[in-house]
C-alpha positions in Angstrom: -12.5 -8.4 9.1 -13.4 -9.2 12.9 -10.5 -10.9 14.9 -10.9 -12.1 18.4 -7.6 -12.7 20.5 -8.1 -14.5 24.1 -5.1 -13.4 26.2 -4.4 -9.4 24.9 -4.0 -8.1 27.9 -0.8 -10.1 28.5 2.7 -9.5 27.4 2.8 -10.7 23.8 -1.0 -10.1 23.6 -0.8 -6.2 24.2 1.5 -6.6 21.6 -0.4 -8.4 19.4 -3.7 -6.2 20.0 -1.8 -3.4 18.9 -0.4 -4.8 15.7 -3.7 -6.2 14.5 -5.4 -2.6 15.0 -2.5 -1.2 12.3 -3.7 -4.1 10.3 -7.2 -2.6 10.0 -8.9 -5.4 12.1 -11.6 -5.0 14.1 -10.8 -6.2 17.4 -12.5 -8.4 19.9 -10.6 -9.2 23.1 -11.7 -12.0 25.9 -10.9 -11.1 29.5 -11.2 -11.9 32.7 -13.1 -9.4 35.0 -9.8 -8.8 37.3 -7.2 -8.4 33.8 -5.5 -4.8 33.9 -6.1 -2.9 30.6 -3.7 -0.1 31.2 -1.5 -1.4 28.4 -4.7 -1.8 25.7 -6.4 1.6 26.6 -6.1 3.5 23.9 -7.2 1.0 20.9 -10.1 1.5 21.5 -10.7 -2.8 21.6 -14.2 -4.0 22.0 -14.3 -6.2 25.6 -15.5 -9.2 26.5 -15.4 -10.6 29.9 -14.8 -14.3 30.4 -12.5 -17.0 30.7 -11.7 -19.7 28.4 -12.1 -22.3 31.0 -16.1 -20.9 30.7 -17.5 -22.4 27.3 -20.6 -20.3 27.3 -18.3 -17.1 27.5 -16.0 -18.5 25.0 -18.9 -19.3 22.5 -20.4 -15.6 23.1 -17.1 -14.1 22.3 -16.3 -16.0 19.1 -19.8 -15.5 17.9 -19.4 -13.2 14.8 -15.5 -13.3 14.5 -13.8 -14.1 11.2 -10.4 -15.2 12.8 -9.6 -16.5 16.1 -6.1 -16.1 17.6 -5.9 -17.7 20.8 -2.4 -16.4 23.3 -4.5 -16.9 26.5 -2.1 -19.4 29.0 -1.3 -19.7 32.5 2.2 -19.3 32.7 2.9 -20.2 36.4 6.4 -21.5 36.3 6.6 -23.2 39.8 4.6 -26.4 41.3 1.3 -25.5 43.3 -1.3 -25.1 41.4 -1.0 -28.1 38.7 -4.3 -28.4 38.3 -5.7 -24.8 37.9 -2.8 -24.8 34.9 -3.9 -27.8 33.1 -7.5 -26.5 33.2 -6.7 -23.0 31.5 -4.3 -24.5 28.7 -5.9 -27.9 27.8 -9.3 -27.6 28.8 -9.4 -23.5 27.7 -7.7 -24.4 24.4 -10.4 -27.2 23.6 -13.2 -24.7 24.1 -11.7 -22.3 22.2 -11.5 -24.5 19.3 -14.4 -26.1 19.4 -16.4 -22.9 19.6 -14.5 -21.8 16.6 -15.6 -24.4 14.4 -18.9 -24.5 15.7 -19.2 -20.9 14.3 -17.0 -21.4 11.4 -14.6 -18.5 11.5 -12.2 -18.6 8.7 -9.1 -19.4 10.6 -8.0 -20.2 14.4 -4.4 -19.2 15.1 -3.2 -21.0 18.0 -0.1 -19.7 20.1 1.5 -22.4 21.9 5.1 -22.3 22.7 8.2 -24.2 21.9 7.4 -25.5 25.4 5.1 -28.1 23.3 7.9 -29.2 21.3 10.1 -30.7 23.7 14.0 -30.1 24.9 16.9 -31.1 22.4 20.1 -33.5 24.0 21.9 -32.0 21.3 22.9 -28.4 21.0 24.1 -29.1 17.7 20.5 -30.3 16.6 18.0 -27.8 17.8 14.8 -29.2 17.6 12.4 -28.6 14.8 8.5 -28.8 14.2 8.6 -33.0 13.8 10.5 -33.4 17.0 9.4 -36.4 19.2 7.7 -34.6 22.6 10.3 -35.9 25.5 9.2 -34.1 28.4 5.8 -36.9 29.4 7.6 -37.6 32.4 9.7 -34.7 33.5 7.2 -33.1 35.7 7.1 -29.9 33.7 3.1 -29.3 33.8 3.7 -26.1 31.5 5.3 -28.0 29.0 3.1 -31.1 29.1 0.1 -28.9 29.4 0.9 -27.0 25.9 1.4 -30.6 24.4 -1.9 -31.4 25.2 -3.6 -28.4 24.0 -2.0 -28.4 20.7 -3.7 -31.9 20.8 -6.9 -30.6 21.2 -6.6 -27.8 18.6 -5.5 -30.8 16.3 -8.3 -32.8 17.1 -11.0 -30.0 16.0 -8.9 -29.9 12.3 -10.1 -33.5 11.7 -13.2 -32.5 12.6 -13.2 -29.5 9.9 -11.7 -26.5 11.9 -8.9 -24.7 9.6 -6.3 -24.0 12.7 -2.9 -23.0 12.5 -0.3 -23.0 15.5 2.8 -21.1 16.2 5.5 -21.9 18.7 7.2 -18.7 20.0 10.2 -19.5 22.0 12.0 -17.3 24.5 10.1 -14.2 24.1 12.3 -10.8 24.5 10.8 -6.8 25.5 11.8 -3.6 26.3 11.2 -5.0 30.2 13.3 -8.1 29.8 15.7 -6.8 27.7 16.4 -3.6 30.3 16.3 -6.6 33.2 19.6 -8.2 31.2 21.5 -5.2 30.5 21.1 -3.9 34.0 21.8 -7.4 35.8 25.5 -7.3 33.8 25.9 -3.3 33.8 25.7 -3.9 37.9 27.8 -6.6 38.1 31.5 -7.4 38.1 31.5 -11.1 38.0 28.5 -12.3 36.3 26.6 -15.9 36.7 25.1 -17.6 34.5 23.2 -20.7 34.0 24.9 -23.8 32.4 22.5 -24.4 29.6 21.2 -22.0 26.4 18.2 -20.4 24.9 16.4 -19.3 21.3 16.2 -15.9 21.6 13.4 -13.9 20.0 11.7 -10.1 20.2 8.4 -10.0 21.0 8.0 -7.7 17.7 9.5 -10.6 15.3 7.0 -13.0 17.0 3.9 -10.4 16.3 5.2 -10.6 12.8 5.6 -14.1 12.8 1.4 -14.7 14.4 0.4 -12.3 11.3 2.3 -14.0 8.8 0.7 -17.8 9.8 -2.5 -16.3 10.3 -2.6 -15.2 6.3 -0.1 -17.8 4.9 0.3 -20.6 7.4 -0.9 -24.1 6.1 -4.2 -25.4 7.9 -2.9 -28.0 10.6 0.7 -27.4 10.5 3.0 -25.6 13.7 5.5 -23.3 13.0 7.9 -22.4 15.1 9.0 -18.5 15.9 12.5 -18.8 17.4 15.7 -16.8 16.7 19.2 -16.8 17.7 20.3 -20.0 20.2 22.6 -18.7 22.9 24.2 -20.5 25.9 23.4 -18.0 28.6 27.1 -17.4 29.1 26.8 -15.9 25.6 24.1 -14.0 25.8 25.7 -12.2 29.1 28.3 -11.5 26.9 26.8 -10.0 24.4 25.3 -7.6 26.6 28.4 -6.7 28.5 29.8 -6.3 24.3 26.8 -3.9 23.6 27.5 -1.7 26.9 31.4 -1.8 26.2 31.8 -3.2 29.8 34.5 -5.7 30.8 33.2 -8.4 32.8 33.6 -11.8 34.4 31.4 -14.8 33.7 30.7 -17.3 36.4 28.8 -20.4 35.6 25.8 -21.8 37.9 26.6 -25.1 38.5 23.2 -27.2 38.2 23.8 -28.6 41.3 23.2 -24.8 43.0 20.3 -24.4 41.1 18.7 -27.8 42.0 19.1 -27.1 45.6 17.8 -23.5 45.2 14.5 -24.7 43.9 14.0 -27.4 46.3 14.5 -24.7 49.3 12.7 -21.6 47.8 9.4 -23.5 46.0 8.1 -25.0 48.8 8.5 -21.6 50.8 7.2 -19.7 48.3 4.0 -22.1 48.5 3.8 -21.6 52.2 4.1 -17.7 51.4 2.0 -17.3 48.8 4.5 -16.0 46.5 6.8 -16.7 43.2 10.3 -18.4 43.6 13.6 -17.1 42.2 14.2 -20.3 41.5 11.8 -23.1 40.6 12.2 -26.7 39.4 11.1 -25.6 36.1 13.4 -23.2 35.9 16.6 -25.3 37.4 15.4 -28.1 34.3 15.7 -25.9 31.6 18.4 -23.8 32.6 20.6 -26.5 32.7 19.9 -27.4 29.0 19.9 -26.4 25.9 16.7 -24.7 24.6 17.7 -24.1 20.8 15.3 -24.4 18.5 15.1 -24.3 14.5 12.8 -21.7 12.8 13.6 -22.7 9.1 10.1 -23.7 8.2 8.8 -20.4 9.4 11.2 -18.7 7.4 10.5 -20.6 4.3 6.9 -20.7 4.1 6.2 -17.3 5.8 8.8 -15.4 5.1 9.8 -14.9 8.9 13.2 -12.8 9.6 13.7 -12.8 12.9 16.7 -10.7 14.1 19.4 -11.6 16.1 20.4 -10.7 19.5 23.1 -8.1 18.7 20.4 -6.1 16.8 17.7 -6.3 19.6 20.3 -5.1 22.3 21.4 -2.6 19.9 17.6 -1.3 19.0 16.9 -1.1 22.5 19.8 1.1 23.6 19.1 3.0 20.8 15.6 3.7 21.5 16.5 4.2 25.3 18.9 7.1 23.9 15.8 8.7 21.9 13.4 8.4 25.0 15.4 9.7 27.4 17.3 12.5 25.3 20.4 10.9 26.6 23.9 12.1 25.0 
């Protein structure tokens, strides 16, 4: 079976390519000329050069594929190029969906995000797939673009396309887990945002995508999340797994807001990503909690909790480094 994967050179996409090769698929990727292939070098993939915003190259890449997994997205988290983000995420998704329908692919798997679901206002009531999107006037271009991308995919479903949508939460991998542990290890006083997040390991998201491709219901969306934790609880777990005593201090929202107001314009002048943005400020002070119950029931999705993710990372590090 032949599968086209967009966004293959990204963090999630590279893990997904590896998994699909293991599943026995013939994998073709659509990549930009400037994309690095270092993480895919040993997989023997068929490569098409192009961009999801270019309909001709999308059609060429889709042609002959049995399945399409659309994971390409512009994830710029700071303001300055909203038009490009909308073009890639919204128009690009429409191009892939239209081309997939025209080519008669068996199924399109659209990798969206919990950003397209919205943000719950009550931490006791995590958002599920039926949550009313509440960010149209938030100024969060990424969230809005991902929601409109889903609308474009579902529009093609009404025209006959078999498509399924997945909404991963905050994806963790080796680098991000290492960063969390190092941050806690290096500070006796650990600053924490005031809100919370839904944490899931990249390997679990990949398994959820494979399950949705094989068993998902046409036209449905599935949240692929994990454990809902405050940022303080996440840091506490990191300290606990390393058996460290730390003091945890909450950063007030006024501080993150002021930092974003100063650092984002300065970053645009220097053309470098800032450490604090409006989007980070907005989300870090809210509870980004999501319910993956539908994926658990219908796809057999079983994400690991944060304690397990951290422990597995440390054990893997010991094995790789030969440490005692």
